[in-house]
N, C-alpha and C positions, 0 to 999 in steps of 0.2 A: 232559554232556561229561565224559569220563574225567579230563581235566586238572584239572577243578574238584572232582570228587567221588571220584575213585579214585586210581589209581597214575599219577603224572605221568610216570614213566619209560616205562611201558607206552604211555601216550598219545603220548609223543614218538616212540616206535618206530613206532606205527601211522601217525602223521602223516608221518614220514620215508618209510615205504613208500608211502603215498598220493602223495607228491610225486616218487617215483622216476621218472626218465625226463623230467621237465620240465627244459627248458633255459632257458626264460623264460616269463613269464606274459603272455598276450596280452589277457586279459579284465580290464576294470576291476573288474567285480564280484568275480572270483576274487582279484584283488590286494587289494581291500578286505577280503575274508574272511581272507586270509592275514595282513594287518596286524592284524585283530582277534585272530587266533590268537596272533600275536607278542606282543600286549599281554597276553593271557590267561596266557601262559607266564612272565611276569615274576617271579611269586612262586617259581618253581622253576628259575630260570636258572642256579643253581649246580650242578644235576645235569648230568652230561656229556651225556646223551641230549637233554635239553631245550636245552642250549647249542648242540648241533649242529643241532637243529631250528630254533632261532632264527637261526643263521647261514645255514642253507639258505633260510629265508623271506626274510631280508634280501637274499641274492643274487638270488632270484627276482623280487622286487618292485622292486629297485633300478633296473632298466631300464624300469620302467613308470611 
């Protein structure tokens, strides 16, 4: 995963593009994966792109 081994900003941009168009998460499995991603991003949460991705993840899984 790029977040762990490469450029966290690039990884956050890829993640944000992948979630574009989602208004909510209906799958428990997807919600679990997004929560794992949210946890993985913790070390880089001060980067703007990562903070935005974390906010997006929170809003998507909040209703699940």
